[in-house]
Backbone as a printed PyTorch tensor [residue, N CA C, xyz], in Angstrom:
tensor([[[ 23.7570, -24.6850,  34.1490],
         [ 24.7500, -23.9750,  33.3580],
         [ 26.1380, -24.3200,  33.8170]],

        [[ 27.0980, -23.9000,  33.0650],
         [ 28.5010, -24.1780,  33.3590],
         [ 29.1600, -22.9570,  33.9570]],

        [[ 30.0490, -23.1800,  34.8900],
         [ 30.6950, -22.0800,  35.5920],
         [ 31.8330, -21.4770,  34.7810]],

        [[ 32.4380, -22.2450,  33.8920],
         [ 33.5890, -21.7690,  33.1500],
         [ 33.1900, -20.9150,  31.9680]],

        [[ 34.1790, -20.4500,  31.2460],
         [ 33.9090, -19.6510,  30.0770],
         [ 34.7110, -20.1860,  28.9040]],

        [[ 34.4090, -19.6510,  27.7350],
         [ 35.0750, -20.0740,  26.5130],
         [ 36.4710, -19.4770,  26.4280]],

        [[ 37.3180, -20.1500,  25.6730],
         [ 38.6610, -19.6350,  25.4540],
         [ 39.1720, -20.0230,  24.0890]],

        [[ 40.0010, -19.1820,  23.5090],
         [ 40.6620, -19.4680,  22.2400],
         [ 41.9770, -20.1430,  22.5960]],

        [[ 42.0630, -21.4720,  22.3940],
         [ 43.2540, -22.2060,  22.8440],
         [ 44.2900, -22.3850,  21.7500]],

        [[ 43.8840, -22.1830,  20.4970],
         [ 44.8070, -22.3070,  19.3790],
         [ 44.3820, -21.2940,  18.3370]],

        [[ 45.3490, -20.5870,  17.7650],
         [ 45.0090, -19.5430,  16.8050],
         [ 45.9680, -19.5870,  15.6300]],

        [[ 45.4260, -19.4530,  14.4270],
         [ 46.2120, -19.3130,  13.2110],
         [ 45.7720, -18.0080,  12.5530]],

        [[ 46.4800, -17.5550,  11.5350],
         [ 46.0370, -16.3330,  10.8620],
         [ 44.6270, -16.4580,  10.2680]],

        [[ 44.1950, -17.6960,   9.9720],
         [ 42.8930, -17.8730,   9.3100],
         [ 41.8610, -18.6350,  10.1410]],

        [[ 42.0730, -18.7700,  11.4540],
         [ 41.0950, -19.4900,  12.2640],
         [ 41.6560, -19.8730,  13.6130]],

        [[ 41.2000, -21.0310,  14.1220],
         [ 41.6820, -21.4900,  15.4090],
         [ 40.7680, -22.5150,  16.0330]],

        [[ 40.9470, -22.7190,  17.3400],
         [ 40.1320, -23.6480,  18.1200],
         [ 39.6690, -22.9290,  19.3750]],

        [[ 38.3480, -22.9130,  19.5950],
         [ 37.7860, -22.3870,  20.8330],
         [ 37.2530, -23.5590,  21.6460]],

        [[ 37.3080, -23.4310,  22.9610],
         [ 36.7800, -24.4720,  23.8400],
         [ 35.8570, -23.8510,  24.8720]],

        [[ 34.9670, -24.6820,  25.3900],
         [ 34.0960, -24.2610,  26.4870],
         [ 33.6660, -25.4900,  27.2650]],

        [[ 33.3680, -25.3010,  28.5690],
         [ 32.9850, -26.4440,  29.4020],
         [ 31.5280, -26.8440,  29.1860]],

        [[ 31.2820, -28.1470,  29.2850],
         [ 29.9140, -28.6870,  29.2630],
         [ 29.7920, -29.6680,  30.4270]],

        [[ 28.5800, -29.8670,  30.9020],
         [ 28.3730, -30.8940,  31.9210],
         [ 27.6870, -32.1130,  31.3260]],

        [[ 26.9200, -31.9180,  30.2570],
         [ 26.2940, -33.0390,  29.5620],
         [ 25.9790, -32.6260,  28.1310]],

        [[ 25.4990, -33.5650,  27.3390],
         [ 25.2780, -33.3120,  25.9130],
         [ 24.2790, -32.1950,  25.6560]],

        [[ 23.3270, -31.9800,  26.5650],
         [ 22.3420, -30.9230,  26.3300],
         [ 22.9750, -29.5310,  26.4260]],

        [[ 24.1630, -29.4210,  27.0240],
         [ 24.8640, -28.1360,  27.1240],
         [ 25.5490, -27.7160,  25.8240]],

        [[ 25.8030, -28.6490,  24.9350],
         [ 26.6500, -28.3750,  23.7760],
         [ 26.1330, -27.1940,  22.9650]],

        [[ 24.8650, -27.1850,  22.6260],
         [ 24.3330, -26.1230,  21.7710],
         [ 23.6840, -24.9830,  22.5410]],

        [[ 23.3210, -25.2050,  23.7980],
         [ 22.5410, -24.1950,  24.5120],
         [ 23.2950, -23.4790,  25.6270]],

        [[ 24.5350, -23.8420,  25.8780],
         [ 25.2450, -23.2580,  27.0250],
         [ 25.7080, -21.8360,  26.7480]],

        [[ 25.9140, -21.0910,  27.8310],
         [ 26.4770, -19.7480,  27.6980],
         [ 27.9190, -19.8430,  27.1860]],

        [[ 28.5980, -20.9500,  27.5050],
         [ 29.9610, -21.1580,  26.9980],
         [ 30.0050, -21.2050,  25.4890]],

        [[ 29.0090, -21.8540,  24.8610],
         [ 28.9640, -21.9050,  23.3970],
         [ 28.7330, -20.5130,  22.8240]],

        [[ 27.8460, -19.7600,  23.4540],
         [ 27.6030, -18.3850,  22.9920],
         [ 28.8990, -17.5770,  23.0590]],

        [[ 29.6500, -17.7420,  24.1470],
         [ 30.9390, -17.0520,  24.2780],
         [ 31.9220, -17.5220,  23.2010]],

        [[ 31.9340, -18.8330,  22.9180],
         [ 32.8260, -19.3770,  21.8880],
         [ 32.4940, -18.7770,  20.5220]],

        [[ 31.1980, -18.6740,  20.2050],
         [ 30.7870, -18.0960,  18.9240],
         [ 31.1790, -16.6090,  18.8550]],

        [[ 31.1180, -15.9170,  19.9950],
         [ 31.5410, -14.5120,  20.0480],
         [ 33.0350, -14.3930,  19.7690]],

        [[ 33.8320, -15.3140,  20.3270],
         [ 35.2780, -15.3050,  20.0590],
         [ 35.5630, -15.5610,  18.5830]],

        [[ 34.8120, -16.4840,  17.9810],
         [ 34.9850, -16.7540,  16.5570],
         [ 34.6360, -15.5150,  15.7350]],

        [[ 33.5570, -14.8480,  16.1010],
         [ 33.1260, -13.6380,  15.3850],
         [ 34.1710, -12.5260,  15.5360]],

        [[ 34.7480, -12.4150,  16.7280],
         [ 35.7870, -11.4130,  16.9760],
         [ 36.9970, -11.6640,  16.0790]],

        [[ 37.3270, -12.9300,  15.8820],
         [ 38.4800, -13.3040,  15.0550],
         [ 38.1820, -13.1460,  13.5680]],

        [[ 36.9750, -13.5270,  13.1420],
         [ 36.6790, -13.6420,  11.7070],
         [ 35.6380, -12.6450,  11.1850]],

        [[ 35.0530, -11.8460,  12.0470],
         [ 33.9160, -11.0510,  11.5970],
         [ 32.7060, -11.9740,  11.5030]],

        [[ 31.8160, -11.7060,  10.5900],
         [ 30.6060, -12.5250,  10.4540],
         [ 30.7920, -13.7220,   9.5360]],

        [[ 32.0180, -14.0080,   9.1390],
         [ 32.2240, -15.0440,   8.1360],
         [ 33.2260, -16.0950,   8.6030]],

        [[ 32.7090, -17.1670,   9.2230],
         [ 33.5660, -18.2840,   9.6240],
         [ 32.8260, -19.5890,   9.3820]],

        [[ 33.5910, -20.6600,   9.3550],
         [ 33.0210, -21.9940,   9.1330],
         [ 33.5920, -22.9460,  10.1670]],

        [[ 32.7240, -23.7600,  10.7690],
         [ 33.1610, -24.7830,  11.7140],
         [ 33.6740, -25.9760,  10.9160]],

        [[ 34.9070, -26.3760,  11.2000],
         [ 35.5240, -27.5090,  10.5060],
         [ 35.2820, -28.8140,  11.2540]],

        [[ 35.4970, -28.7940,  12.5570],
         [ 35.3040, -29.9600,  13.4190],
         [ 34.8740, -29.4800,  14.7900]],

        [[ 34.1370, -30.3160,  15.4970],
         [ 33.8850, -30.0420,  16.9050],
         [ 33.6560, -31.3500,  17.6280]],

        [[ 34.0040, -31.3490,  18.9140],
         [ 33.8390, -32.5450,  19.7190],
         [ 34.4830, -32.3850,  21.0760]],

        [[ 34.3160, -33.4150,  21.8850],
         [ 34.8520, -33.3810,  23.2430],
         [ 36.3670, -33.5160,  23.2140]],

        [[ 37.0300, -32.7650,  24.0790],
         [ 38.4850, -32.7800,  24.1920],
         [ 38.8470, -33.4210,  25.5270]],

        [[ 39.8150, -34.3150,  25.5010],
         [ 40.2710, -34.9520,  26.7380],
         [ 40.8190, -33.8980,  27.6830]],

        [[ 40.5070, -34.0280,  28.9680],
         [ 40.9200, -33.0190,  29.9480],
         [ 42.4230, -33.0720,  30.2280]],

        [[ 42.9080, -34.2180,  30.6730],
         [ 44.3380, -34.3090,  31.0000],
         [ 44.8370, -35.6320,  30.4260]],

        [[ 44.9720, -36.6370,  31.2790],
         [ 45.3130, -38.0010,  30.8790],
         [ 44.5040, -38.9280,  31.7600]],

        [[ 44.1760, -40.0790,  31.2400],
         [ 43.3520, -41.0300,  31.9820],
         [ 43.8700, -41.3620,  33.3680]],

        [[ 45.1780, -41.6210,  33.4940],
         [ 45.7140, -41.9900,  34.8070],
         [ 45.6570, -40.8200,  35.7800]],

        [[ 45.9000, -39.6170,  35.3040],
         [ 45.8170, -38.4400,  36.1710],
         [ 44.3650, -38.1770,  36.5550]],

        [[ 43.4550, -38.2750,  35.5790],
         [ 42.0310, -38.0630,  35.8660],
         [ 41.5520, -39.0170,  36.9570]],

        [[ 41.9630, -40.2980,  36.8870],
         [ 41.5430, -41.2720,  37.8980],
         [ 42.1060, -40.9110,  39.2730]],

        [[ 43.3650, -40.5020,  39.3140],
         [ 43.9990, -40.1290,  40.5780],
         [ 43.2920, -38.9440,  41.2240]],

        [[ 42.8830, -37.9710,  40.4240],
         [ 42.2750, -36.7450,  40.9240],
         [ 40.7550, -36.8010,  40.9340]],

        [[ 40.1790, -37.9580,  40.5860],
         [ 38.7230, -38.0660,  40.5270],
         [ 38.1010, -37.6100,  41.8410]],

        [[ 37.0700, -36.8180,  41.7440],
         [ 36.4230, -36.2790,  42.9240],
         [ 36.9770, -34.9290,  43.3270]],

        [[ 38.1600, -34.6020,  42.8400],
         [ 38.7590, -33.3080,  43.1500],
         [ 38.6690, -32.3490,  41.9710]],

        [[ 38.4200, -32.8910,  40.7850],
         [ 38.2130, -32.0610,  39.5990],
         [ 36.7230, -31.8690,  39.4100]],

        [[ 36.3390, -30.7970,  38.7420],
         [ 34.9180, -30.5750,  38.4960],
         [ 34.3980, -31.6480,  37.5420]],

        [[ 33.0970, -31.8130,  37.4890],
         [ 32.4930, -32.7830,  36.5900],
         [ 32.3660, -32.2630,  35.1750]],

        [[ 32.8470, -31.0610,  34.9270],
         [ 32.7110, -30.4800,  33.6040],
         [ 33.6030, -31.1890,  32.6010]],

        [[ 33.0990, -31.2430,  31.3820],
         [ 33.8590, -31.7660,  30.2580],
         [ 34.1840, -30.5830,  29.3490]],

        [[ 35.1300, -30.7590,  28.4570],
         [ 35.5720, -29.6730,  27.5930],
         [ 35.1730, -29.9610,  26.1510]],

        [[ 34.4990, -29.0080,  25.5220],
         [ 34.0610, -29.1280,  24.1290],
         [ 34.8940, -28.1840,  23.2850]],

        [[ 35.3900, -28.6460,  22.1420],
         [ 36.2200, -27.8270,  21.2730],
         [ 35.5740, -27.6330,  19.9180]],

        [[ 35.7990, -26.4580,  19.3450],
         [ 35.2850, -26.1250,  18.0140],
         [ 36.4600, -25.5770,  17.1840]],

        [[ 36.8250, -26.3130,  16.1200],
         [ 37.8520, -25.8330,  15.1870],
         [ 37.1470, -25.0610,  14.0940]],

        [[ 37.6330, -23.8570,  13.8020],
         [ 36.9700, -23.0210,  12.8060],
         [ 37.9730, -22.3590,  11.8860]],

        [[ 37.4490, -21.9000,  10.7440],
         [ 38.2630, -21.1640,   9.7750],
         [ 37.4820, -19.9500,   9.3250]],

        [[ 38.1820, -18.8400,   9.1820],
         [ 37.5510, -17.6330,   8.6580],
         [ 37.3710, -17.7820,   7.1420]],

        [[ 36.2760, -17.2920,   6.6420],
         [ 36.0140, -17.3480,   5.1880],
         [ 36.6200, -16.1440,   4.4920]]])
């Protein structure tokens, strides 16, 4: 499992973007972070929302990531853009 939790990083009146950490592709649909992300979407939209896009989000910048390699966690960040119906 992942140690981090989901967060709403961007919000509009009709939706937003939630993110959560993953360590590998098998975490995307089954992680507790995804469950938390879906809860945040439900809190924002009630039971009626639609996922517009989702995918991995770059952590920082390539040159910074290389410099700090080994000091940052191995977690990757997954983002879900959604809209309330």
